[in-house]
C-alpha positions in Angstrom: 40.5 213.4 123.2 38.2 215.7 121.0 36.2 214.2 117.9 36.1 213.6 114.6 32.4 213.7 112.4 33.1 212.9 108.4 30.4 213.7 106.4 29.3 214.2 102.2 30.3 211.2 101.7 28.1 209.8 98.6 28.5 208.0 95.2 29.4 210.1 92.1 30.7 209.4 88.9 33.8 210.4 87.1 33.7 213.9 86.9 31.6 214.8 89.3 33.0 217.3 92.6 31.8 215.7 96.1 32.4 218.9 99.4 33.3 216.8 102.4 33.1 218.0 105.8 35.0 217.2 108.7 33.4 218.9 111.8 35.6 219.0 114.9 34.8 219.2 119.1 35.9 222.5 120.5 39.0 221.2 121.8 40.8 218.9 118.7 40.7 222.2 116.4 41.4 225.3 118.6 45.3 226.0 117.1 45.2 222.6 115.0 46.5 221.5 112.1 43.6 219.6 110.2 43.9 216.6 107.3 42.2 214.7 105.6 43.5 210.9 104.3 42.4 208.3 102.2 42.7 204.3 102.2 41.9 202.1 99.7 40.3 198.3 99.7 43.9 196.9 100.2 46.2 199.8 100.1 47.8 201.9 103.2 46.3 204.7 104.1 47.0 208.0 102.4 47.6 211.8 103.4 45.3 213.9 100.7 45.2 218.2 102.4 46.6 220.1 105.3 45.7 222.9 106.8 48.0 224.9 108.9 45.2 226.0 111.9 44.9 229.6 110.3 43.9 228.4 107.1 47.2 230.7 105.8 48.9 227.6 104.9 47.7 224.2 102.8 49.5 221.0 101.7 48.2 218.9 98.9 49.6 214.9 97.5 50.9 215.8 93.9 47.8 213.9 92.8 45.0 216.3 94.1 46.5 219.7 93.0 44.8 221.4 91.5 41.9 219.1 92.1 40.9 218.8 95.6 40.7 222.4 97.8 41.0 221.9 101.3 39.1 224.5 103.8 38.5 225.8 107.8 36.3 227.6 109.2 37.5 227.9 113.0 34.3 229.5 114.2 32.8 226.5 113.3 35.7 224.7 113.3 34.6 222.2 110.4 37.4 221.9 107.7 36.3 220.4 104.5 37.8 218.7 100.9 36.7 219.9 98.0 37.3 217.7 95.5 36.8 217.6 92.3 37.5 216.5 88.9 36.6 213.2 90.5 37.7 210.4 89.0 37.4 206.6 90.0 40.7 205.5 91.4 39.9 208.5 94.6 37.5 205.6 95.8 38.3 204.9 99.4 37.0 205.9 102.5 38.5 209.6 103.3 39.4 210.3 106.9 39.6 213.0 108.6 42.8 213.7 111.1 43.7 216.0 113.6 47.4 217.1 115.7 48.4 220.1 117.5 51.9 221.3 117.1 54.4 221.3 114.2 54.4 217.8 112.8 55.2 216.0 109.1 51.9 216.6 107.6 52.3 214.0 105.3 53.1 211.8 108.5 49.8 209.7 109.8 51.6 208.9 112.6 51.6 212.6 113.5 48.1 212.5 113.9 46.7 211.4 117.8 43.1 212.4 116.2 40.9 210.9 113.9 37.3 210.1 113.0 35.9 207.1 111.9 35.9 207.8 108.3 33.0 208.6 105.1 32.9 206.2 101.8 33.8 207.8 98.1 32.5 206.2 95.7 33.4 207.2 92.1 31.7 205.1 89.2 33.5 205.1 85.1 
């Protein structure tokens, strides 16, 4: 089993930025596709972004394209989510997830490893 620990959440005004980080144990991180999901109160968990283990391939939900950037530093076993131009509708708990092998990256059920989440609140 691996361990994922998110950080970087907080309260920010609309239009502001936050950078989330997810530190992973080496066993989880190596060769894993890493992703960010989010869940707002009363809503289902939804895909935000994913990155292949090489960092070459990235995937984004349509609503995040151009505003969010996912990246990873394999030397530090860390994946990041840079969030710019934040909007109140981005308010949610953001979760880091990891999976190995070919998967459908937008499907939360494909990821066996999850962090406990970090709260992001965007005020209007």
